[in-house]
N, CA, C and O atoms as CSV, one atom per row, in Angstrom:
chain,resi,resn,atom,element,x,y,z
A,1,MET,N,N,118.958,98.686,133.238
A,1,MET,CA,C,119.694,99.914,133.393
A,1,MET,C,C,119.102,100.980,132.482
A,1,MET,O,O,118.697,102.040,132.960
A,2,PHE,N,N,119.043,100.719,131.181
A,2,PHE,CA,C,118.445,101.674,130.254
A,2,PHE,C,C,117.113,101.129,129.768
A,2,PHE,O,O,116.952,99.926,129.566
A,3,LYS,N,N,116.185,102.016,129.589
A,3,LYS,CA,C,114.869,101.615,129.101
A,3,LYS,C,C,114.834,101.783,127.588
A,3,LYS,O,O,115.187,102.849,127.082
A,4,VAL,N,N,114.418,100.757,126.859
A,4,VAL,CA,C,114.344,100.796,125.405
A,4,VAL,C,C,113.028,101.458,125.004
A,4,VAL,O,O,111.953,101.044,125.439
A,5,MET,N,N,113.126,102.484,124.175
A,5,MET,CA,C,111.937,103.184,123.701
A,5,MET,C,C,111.400,102.485,122.462
A,5,MET,O,O,112.181,102.097,121.593
A,6,PRO,N,N,110.087,102.316,122.359
A,6,PRO,CA,C,109.531,101.707,121.150
A,6,PRO,C,C,109.675,102.640,119.952
A,6,PRO,O,O,109.751,103.860,120.101
A,7,ALA,N,N,109.711,102.041,118.762
A,7,ALA,CA,C,109.845,102.832,117.543
A,7,ALA,C,C,108.615,103.698,117.345
A,7,ALA,O,O,107.500,103.278,117.654
A,8,GLY,N,N,108.809,104.896,116.833
A,8,GLY,CA,C,107.690,105.782,116.558
A,8,GLY,C,C,107.298,106.629,117.752
A,8,GLY,O,O,106.269,107.302,117.701
A,9,GLY,N,N,108.050,106.622,118.790
A,9,GLY,CA,C,107.725,107.431,119.960
A,9,GLY,C,C,106.721,106.724,120.856
A,9,GLY,O,O,105.928,105.898,120.403
A,10,ALA,N,N,106.772,107.054,122.098
A,10,ALA,CA,C,105.871,106.424,123.056
A,10,ALA,C,C,104.756,107.400,123.409
A,10,ALA,O,O,105.003,108.582,123.650
A,11,SER,N,N,103.560,106.906,123.436
A,11,SER,CA,C,102.441,107.734,123.857
A,11,SER,C,C,102.031,107.306,125.253
A,11,SER,O,O,102.377,106.218,125.713
A,12,ALA,N,N,101.309,108.157,125.903
A,12,ALA,CA,C,100.859,107.848,127.253
A,12,ALA,C,C,99.889,106.675,127.210
A,12,ALA,O,O,99.056,106.598,126.306
A,13,PRO,N,N,99.982,105.774,128.158
A,13,PRO,CA,C,99.065,104.637,128.154
A,13,PRO,C,C,97.630,105.103,128.414
A,13,PRO,O,O,97.389,106.018,129.201
A,14,ARG,N,N,96.689,104.453,127.734
A,14,ARG,CA,C,95.279,104.802,127.915
A,14,ARG,C,C,94.776,104.199,129.213
A,14,ARG,O,O,95.149,103.079,129.566
A,15,PRO,N,N,93.941,104.924,129.919
A,15,PRO,CA,C,93.346,104.316,131.112
A,15,PRO,C,C,92.322,103.254,130.703
A,15,PRO,O,O,91.616,103.409,129.707
A,16,ASP,N,N,92.253,102.192,131.474
A,16,ASP,CA,C,91.316,101.119,131.175
A,16,ASP,C,C,89.917,101.555,131.600
A,16,ASP,O,O,89.684,101.886,132.762
A,17,ARG,N,N,88.993,101.551,130.645
A,17,ARG,CA,C,87.620,101.974,130.928
A,17,ARG,C,C,86.681,100.849,130.545
A,17,ARG,O,O,86.967,100.061,129.644
A,18,SER,N,N,85.573,100.785,131.229
A,18,SER,CA,C,84.570,99.787,130.897
A,18,SER,C,C,83.267,100.493,130.542
A,18,SER,O,O,83.134,101.702,130.731
A,19,GLY,N,N,82.325,99.742,130.038
A,19,GLY,CA,C,81.042,100.319,129.667
A,19,GLY,C,C,81.070,100.890,128.263
A,19,GLY,O,O,81.949,100.578,127.460
A,20,ILE,N,N,80.084,101.735,127.985
A,20,ILE,CA,C,79.937,102.290,126.641
A,20,ILE,C,C,81.101,103.224,126.294
A,20,ILE,O,O,81.554,103.256,125.150
A,21,LYS,N,N,81.576,103.971,127.266
A,21,LYS,CA,C,82.703,104.878,127.007
A,21,LYS,C,C,83.964,104.088,126.651
A,21,LYS,O,O,84.747,104.508,125.800
A,22,GLY,N,N,84.151,102.956,127.301
A,22,GLY,CA,C,85.290,102.102,126.992
A,22,GLY,C,C,85.205,101.509,125.600
A,22,GLY,O,O,86.218,101.376,124.914
A,23,LYS,N,N,83.994,101.149,125.177
A,23,LYS,CA,C,83.816,100.593,123.829
A,23,LYS,C,C,84.076,101.660,122.770
A,23,LYS,O,O,84.687,101.380,121.739
A,24,ILE,N,N,83.613,102.878,123.024
A,24,ILE,CA,C,83.855,103.966,122.071
A,24,ILE,C,C,85.339,104.290,122.009
A,24,ILE,O,O,85.884,104.502,120.926
A,25,MET,N,N,85.989,104.329,123.149
A,25,MET,CA,C,87.427,104.599,123.154
A,25,MET,C,C,88.184,103.455,122.480
A,25,MET,O,O,89.204,103.684,121.829
A,26,GLY,N,N,87.692,102.230,122.634
A,26,GLY,CA,C,88.307,101.083,121.970
A,26,GLY,C,C,88.214,101.202,120.456
A,26,GLY,O,O,89.159,100.859,119.745
A,27,LEU,N,N,87.076,101.688,119.958
A,27,LEU,CA,C,86.930,101.913,118.521
A,27,LEU,C,C,87.862,103.015,118.040
A,27,LEU,O,O,88.468,102.902,116.975
A,28,TYR,N,N,87.976,104.084,118.829
A,28,TYR,CA,C,88.758,105.238,118.410
A,28,TYR,C,C,90.262,104.952,118.418
A,28,TYR,O,O,90.975,105.390,117.515
A,29,TYR,N,N,90.744,104.235,119.409
A,29,TYR,CA,C,92.188,104.027,119.541
A,29,TYR,C,C,92.721,102.852,118.736
A,29,TYR,O,O,93.937,102.710,118.611
A,30,ASP,N,N,91.868,102.016,118.192
A,30,ASP,CA,C,92.317,100.916,117.333
A,30,ASP,C,C,92.260,101.405,115.884
A,30,ASP,O,O,91.170,101.652,115.368
A,31,PRO,N,N,93.412,101.551,115.215
A,31,PRO,CA,C,93.410,102.121,113.855
A,31,PRO,C,C,92.529,101.374,112.862
A,31,PRO,O,O,91.872,102.006,112.035
A,32,PHE,N,N,92.498,100.044,112.922
A,32,PHE,CA,C,91.672,99.282,111.985
A,32,PHE,C,C,90.191,99.541,112.233
A,32,PHE,O,O,89.437,99.803,111.296
A,33,LYS,N,N,89.775,99.468,113.490
A,33,LYS,CA,C,88.363,99.684,113.817
A,33,LYS,C,C,87.941,101.115,113.489
A,33,LYS,O,O,86.846,101.327,112.968
A,34,TRP,N,N,88.790,102.096,113.783
A,34,TRP,CA,C,88.446,103.490,113.517
A,34,TRP,C,C,88.333,103.723,112.012
A,34,TRP,O,O,87.442,104.448,111.570
A,35,SER,N,N,89.212,103.129,111.225
A,35,SER,CA,C,89.128,103.255,109.770
A,35,SER,C,C,87.846,102.625,109.253
A,35,SER,O,O,87.204,103.176,108.359
A,36,LEU,N,N,87.466,101.488,109.798
A,36,LEU,CA,C,86.233,100.822,109.394
A,36,LEU,C,C,85.009,101.664,109.743
A,36,LEU,O,O,84.087,101.783,108.936
A,37,VAL,N,N,84.995,102.245,110.935
A,37,VAL,CA,C,83.878,103.097,111.351
A,37,VAL,C,C,83.753,104.296,110.423
A,37,VAL,O,O,82.649,104.639,109.999
A,38,LYS,N,N,84.873,104.936,110.104
A,38,LYS,CA,C,84.832,106.098,109.209
A,38,LYS,C,C,84.377,105.710,107.810
A,38,LYS,O,O,83.584,106.425,107.197
A,39,SER,N,N,84.862,104.598,107.305
A,39,SER,CA,C,84.491,104.165,105.961
A,39,SER,C,C,82.996,103.869,105.864
A,39,SER,O,O,82.336,104.297,104.918
A,40,VAL,N,N,82.471,103.145,106.830
A,40,VAL,CA,C,81.041,102.822,106.820
A,40,VAL,C,C,80.222,104.099,106.989
A,40,VAL,O,O,79.192,104.265,106.334
A,41,GLY,N,N,80.667,104.996,107.857
A,41,GLY,CA,C,79.948,106.246,108.071
A,41,GLY,C,C,79.872,107.100,106.817
A,41,GLY,O,O,78.806,107.614,106.477
A,42,PHE,N,N,80.997,107.256,106.128
A,42,PHE,CA,C,80.996,108.061,104.905
A,42,PHE,C,C,80.221,107.365,103.783
A,42,PHE,O,O,79.601,108.036,102.957
A,43,PHE,N,N,80.249,106.038,103.744
A,43,PHE,CA,C,79.471,105.309,102.745
A,43,PHE,C,C,77.981,105.548,102.961
A,43,PHE,O,O,77.251,105.822,102.008
A,44,LEU,N,N,77.527,105.446,104.207
A,44,LEU,CA,C,76.115,105.679,104.508
A,44,LEU,C,C,75.723,107.137,104.236
A,44,LEU,O,O,74.618,107.408,103.767
A,45,PHE,N,N,76.620,108.058,104.527
A,45,PHE,CA,C,76.371,109.466,104.225
A,45,PHE,C,C,76.246,109.675,102.714
A,45,PHE,O,O,75.393,110.442,102.266
A,46,GLY,N,N,77.076,109.008,101.936
A,46,GLY,CA,C,77.011,109.105,100.479
A,46,GLY,C,C,75.717,108.525,99.923
A,46,GLY,O,O,75.146,109.074,98.981
A,47,ILE,N,N,75.253,107.424,100.496
A,47,ILE,CA,C,73.988,106.842,100.055
A,47,ILE,C,C,72.839,107.795,100.341
A,47,ILE,O,O,71.962,107.987,99.498
A,48,ARG,N,N,72.840,108.388,101.518
A,48,ARG,CA,C,71.773,109.335,101.876
A,48,ARG,C,C,71.798,110.548,100.965
A,48,ARG,O,O,70.747,111.015,100.525
A,49,THR,N,N,72.982,111.061,100.677
A,49,THR,CA,C,73.106,112.217,99.789
A,49,THR,C,C,72.638,111.866,98.382
A,49,THR,O,O,71.960,112.667,97.739
A,50,ALA,N,N,72.990,110.682,97.897
A,50,ALA,CA,C,72.565,110.259,96.559
A,50,ALA,C,C,71.047,110.138,96.483
A,50,ALA,O,O,70.446,110.483,95.465
A,51,ARG,N,N,70.427,109.653,97.549
A,51,ARG,CA,C,68.970,109.543,97.559
A,51,ARG,C,C,68.315,110.920,97.533
A,51,ARG,O,O,67.239,111.079,96.958
A,52,ASP,N,N,68.946,111.909,98.144
A,52,ASP,CA,C,68.402,113.270,98.126
A,52,ASP,C,C,68.459,113.881,96.736
A,52,ASP,O,O,67.676,114.779,96.428
A,53,PHE,N,N,69.357,113.420,95.902
A,53,PHE,CA,C,69.523,113.985,94.561
A,53,PHE,C,C,68.751,113.218,93.487
A,53,PHE,O,O,68.983,113.443,92.300
A,54,ILE,N,N,67.852,112.332,93.864
A,54,ILE,CA,C,67.022,111.623,92.883
A,54,ILE,C,C,66.125,112.657,92.198
A,54,ILE,O,O,65.439,113.433,92.863
A,55,GLY,N,N,66.139,112.658,90.883
A,55,GLY,CA,C,65.328,113.601,90.121
A,55,GLY,C,C,66.035,114.905,89.813
A,55,GLY,O,O,65.481,115.744,89.103
A,56,PHE,N,N,67.226,115.100,90.317
A,56,PHE,CA,C,67.995,116.316,90.041
A,56,PHE,C,C,68.750,116.115,88.740
A,56,PHE,O,O,69.557,115.193,88.614
A,57,ASP,N,N,68.485,116.982,87.775
A,57,ASP,CA,C,69.126,116.872,86.466
A,57,ASP,C,C,70.341,117.787,86.434
A,57,ASP,O,O,70.201,119.010,86.417
A,58,VAL,N,N,71.520,117.204,86.426
A,58,VAL,CA,C,72.766,117.975,86.469
A,58,VAL,C,C,72.995,118.721,85.144
A,58,VAL,O,O,73.495,119.846,85.155
A,59,LEU,N,N,72.645,118.125,84.035
A,59,LEU,CA,C,72.942,118.703,82.730
A,59,LEU,C,C,71.827,119.606,82.206
A,59,LEU,O,O,71.917,120.082,81.075
A,60,ASN,N,N,70.796,119.852,82.981
A,60,ASN,CA,C,69.717,120.698,82.564
A,60,ASN,C,C,70.203,122.164,82.506
A,60,ASN,O,O,70.708,122.670,83.508
A,61,PRO,N,N,70.064,122.850,81.371
A,61,PRO,CA,C,70.549,124.235,81.307
A,61,PRO,C,C,69.704,125.160,82.169
A,61,PRO,O,O,68.509,124.937,82.364
A,62,ALA,N,N,70.346,126.194,82.677
A,62,ALA,CA,C,69.647,127.172,83.518
A,62,ALA,C,C,68.732,128.026,82.656
A,62,ALA,O,O,69.079,128.329,81.514
A,63,PRO,N,N,67.568,128.425,83.170
A,63,PRO,CA,C,66.662,129.280,82.379
A,63,PRO,C,C,67.287,130.652,82.120
A,63,PRO,O,O,68.009,131.188,82.961
A,64,GLN,N,N,66.995,131.210,80.934
A,64,GLN,CA,C,67.595,132.506,80.595
A,64,GLN,C,C,66.579,133.605,80.613
A,64,GLN,O,O,66.914,134.760,80.350
């Protein structure tokens, strides 16, 4: 008679997709996988940025 709504509101169901687009959507819509992808991505970005700053002296005073 009455439909029970899930806690936190209901979102529209995702369409089932296959192939590479389905795998990307699977990564994006799964909170654990998406958090892992972001963490690894930012870690790799930080490593690349750190490598670019090799030889850069932060405490070197500016010439006057």
